[in-house]
C-alpha positions in Angstrom: 0.0 0.0 0.0 1.4 3.3 -1.0 2.1 5.9 1.7 -0.2 8.9 1.0 1.6 12.3 1.1 0.7 15.9 0.5 3.3 18.2 -1.1 2.9 22.0 -0.8 5.3 24.2 -3.0 5.4 27.9 -2.4 7.4 30.6 -4.1 8.0 34.2 -2.8 7.9 37.3 -5.0 10.7 38.3 -7.2 11.2 41.5 -5.1 12.3 39.1 -2.2 14.4 36.8 -4.3 11.7 34.1 -4.2 12.0 33.8 -0.5 8.9 33.0 1.5 7.7 34.8 4.5 7.1 32.7 7.6 3.6 34.0 8.0 2.7 33.1 4.5 4.2 29.5 4.8 2.3 29.0 8.1 -0.9 30.1 6.5 -0.6 27.8 3.5 0.2 24.8 5.8 -2.8 25.7 8.0 -5.3 26.1 5.3 -4.3 23.1 3.3 -4.2 20.7 6.2 -7.5 22.2 7.5 -9.2 21.6 4.3 -8.1 18.0 4.1 -9.2 17.5 7.6 -12.7 18.8 6.8 -13.0 16.3 3.9 -11.5 13.5 6.1 -14.1 14.3 8.8 -17.0 14.0 6.2 -15.7 10.7 4.9 -14.7 9.2 8.2 -17.5 10.6 10.4 -15.0 11.6 13.0 -15.1 15.3 13.9 -11.2 15.5 14.2 -10.6 13.2 11.2 -9.0 9.8 11.0 -5.4 10.9 10.5 -2.8 13.6 11.0 0.2 15.0 9.1 3.8 15.0 10.0 6.7 16.5 8.0 8.5 14.0 5.8 10.8 16.3 4.0 11.5 20.0 3.2 13.6 21.6 0.5 14.5 25.2 -0.1 16.2 24.4 -3.4 14.0 27.1 -5.1 11.1 26.9 -4.7 10.3 25.9 -1.2 8.8 22.4 -1.1 7.4 20.7 2.1 6.1 17.1 1.9 3.7 15.8 4.6 3.0 12.3 5.3 -0.3 11.2 6.6 -0.5 9.0 9.7 -3.7 7.3 11.0 -4.9 7.8 14.4 -6.1 4.2 14.5 -4.4 1.4 12.5 -7.7 -0.3 11.7 -9.2 2.9 10.3 -7.1 4.0 7.3 -8.7 6.3 4.9 -5.7 8.3 4.0 -5.5 7.3 0.3 -9.3 7.9 -0.3 -9.2 11.3 1.4 -6.1 12.5 -0.3 -7.2 11.4 -3.7 -10.5 12.9 -3.4 -9.0 16.2 -2.1 -6.6 16.5 -5.0 -9.3 15.6 -7.6 -11.6 18.1 -6.0 -9.0 21.0 -6.3 -8.1 19.9 -9.8 -11.7 19.9 -10.8 -12.3 23.3 -9.4 -9.4 24.6 -11.3 -11.1 23.4 -14.4 -14.4 24.9 -13.5 -16.0 21.6 -12.4 -17.9 22.0 -9.1 -19.4 18.9 -7.5 -23.3 18.9 -7.0 -22.8 18.6 -3.2 -19.6 19.9 -1.4 -19.1 21.5 2.0 -18.9 25.3 1.5 -16.4 25.6 4.5 -14.1 23.2 2.6 -14.2 25.4 -0.5 -13.6 28.6 1.7 -10.4 27.0 3.0 -9.2 26.1 -0.5 -9.9 29.7 -1.7 -7.9 31.0 1.3 -4.9 29.2 -0.1 -4.9 31.6 -3.1 -5.4 34.7 -1.0 -1.8 35.9 -1.1 -0.9 34.6 -4.6 0.2 37.6 -6.8 1.0 39.6 -3.7 3.4 38.2 -1.1 3.6 34.9 -2.9 4.2 34.4 -6.6 2.9 30.8 -6.8 1.4 27.9 -4.7 1.0 24.4 -5.8 -0.5 21.2 -4.2 0.6 17.7 -5.2 0.1 14.1 -4.3 0.9 10.8 -6.0 2.4 12.4 -9.1 -0.4 15.0 -9.6 0.1 18.7 -9.1 -2.5 21.6 -9.1 -1.7 25.2 -9.2 -3.5 27.4 -6.9 -4.2 30.9 -8.4 -6.7 33.7 -8.8 -8.5 31.7 -11.6 -9.2 28.9 -9.1 -10.4 31.5 -6.5 -12.8 33.0 -9.0 -14.3 29.5 -9.8 -14.8 29.0 -6.1 -16.6 32.4 -5.8 -19.0 31.3 -8.5 -19.6 28.0 -6.7 -20.3 29.7 -3.3 -22.5 32.5 -4.7 -26.0 30.9 -5.2 -27.8 30.9 -2.0 -31.4 29.9 -0.8 -33.3 30.9 2.4 -35.9 28.9 4.2 -37.8 29.5 7.5 -37.2 26.6 9.9 -35.7 25.5 13.2 -32.7 23.4 14.4 -31.6 21.9 17.6 -28.1 21.6 19.0 -25.7 22.6 21.7 -24.8 26.4 22.1 -21.0 26.3 22.8 -19.7 29.6 21.4 -20.8 33.2 21.5 -19.4 36.5 20.3 -21.0 39.9 21.5 -17.9 42.0 21.0 -18.7 45.3 19.2 -22.3 44.1 18.9 -21.4 41.2 16.6 -24.1 39.2 18.3 -23.4 35.7 16.9 -23.3 32.3 18.5 -22.8 28.9 17.2 -24.9 25.8 17.6 -23.5 22.4 17.2 -26.3 20.1 16.0 -26.2 16.3 16.6 -27.3 15.8 12.9 -26.5 18.0 10.1 -23.8 20.6 9.6 -20.8 20.5 11.9 -21.9 23.9 13.3 -24.4 26.6 12.5 -23.5 30.3 12.8 -26.5 32.1 14.4 -27.0 35.9 14.1 -29.2 37.1 16.8 -30.9 40.5 17.5 -29.9 42.5 20.6 -33.1 41.6 22.5 -31.9 38.1 22.6 -28.5 38.8 24.0 -29.2 38.1 27.6 -31.0 34.9 26.8 -28.2 33.8 24.5 -25.5 34.3 27.1 -27.5 32.3 29.6 -27.8 29.5 27.1 -24.1 29.0 26.5 -23.4 25.3 27.2 -27.1 24.3 27.0 -29.1 22.3 24.5 -31.2 24.8 22.5 -33.7 25.2 19.6 -33.2 28.1 17.2 -36.0 29.2 14.8 -35.5 31.8 12.0 -34.5 32.2 8.4 -31.8 29.7 7.3 -29.4 30.1 4.6 -28.2 27.4 2.3 -25.6 27.4 -0.3 -26.9 25.7 -3.5 -24.0 23.2 -3.4 -24.6 22.3 0.3 -26.9 19.7 1.9 -27.2 21.7 5.2 -27.6 25.3 6.1 -24.5 27.3 7.2 -26.2 30.3 8.8 -29.4 31.5 10.4 -31.0 34.8 11.4 -32.5 33.9 14.7 -36.0 35.0 15.5 -36.6 32.8 18.5 -34.3 31.0 21.0 -35.5 28.3 23.3 -33.4 26.5 25.9 -34.3 22.8 26.1 -34.1 20.5 29.0 -30.8 18.7 29.4 -31.1 15.0 28.3 -29.6 14.0 31.6 -32.7 15.6 33.4 -35.2 13.9 31.1 -37.3 11.2 32.7 -36.1 7.6 31.8 -38.3 4.5 31.6 -37.2 3.4 35.0 -38.1 6.8 36.6 -41.6 6.5 35.2 -42.2 3.3 37.1 -45.0 3.7 39.5 -45.9 7.2 38.4 -49.5 6.2 37.8 -50.4 3.4 40.1 -54.1 3.5 39.4 -53.8 3.6 35.5 -54.8 -0.1 35.3 -57.9 0.1 37.7 -58.3 -3.1 39.6 -56.3 -5.2 37.0 -52.8 -6.3 37.4 -50.2 -5.0 34.8 -50.1 -8.4 33.2 -53.9 -8.5 32.9 -54.1 -4.9 31.6 -51.5 -5.5 28.9 -53.2 -8.9 27.9 -56.6 -7.2 27.4 -55.0 -4.7 25.3 -53.4 -7.2 23.1 -56.7 -9.2 22.8 -58.7 -6.2 21.9 -56.1 -5.3 19.2 -56.3 -8.8 17.8 -60.2 -8.8 17.9 -60.2 -5.5 15.9 -57.8 -7.0 13.3 -60.1 -9.9 12.8 -63.2 -7.7 12.3 -61.3 -5.5 9.7 -60.2 -8.7 7.9 
């Protein structure tokens, strides 16, 4: 089995002799590995992904080239080749104007960020794996902008854990992390909900409002909140065992066994009548 790698090649501007600023290098490494991790999380179903990267080699023999090798967190879950192949194919397709029918907008946003400094503090950026290499340029950035542009809005509601809030300079946004659906949902809320939102941090909530969907996405990415409701913690909800004996007179003079038997006999009699 081949060992999957990801190669990042960056070249600084002519004005600096092709040398790369440390901040630019760190940014490219962060966004590249973060984008791969998002795809890995989707495929593996693990929020943190199924593998991590470590540096295999680095060369400054003009241009600067760093090769990362993927290492699985668990030996029995090895999706490295599948994730890497799909990532390179996605970037390659985007560079040719091919956008998948369904793709995570946050993943596209990270790929776009890889092109942010190209033409400014970087003259070129390339990603490669298994003999394939893709150039990241402003043309790719423009293709991603086209893919991210279409948006639909729907009224609805969603439940999840509220674990982040930002009220600095009246930004008034919090994040909800649903159990099913998008990894997280950005929630814009009006000033009148600020006190309620602050108290809801760390609680399971239901948000209602106008949800925004990218045409290429399966789930909403943002909502303008009209209503916020804090739900009871699952740990405090009654269990089947806690309901035992809650209504001791519900069966009248019959025992529990007799009561259930009568219900079953009545259902079978009804089925016979209906044929």
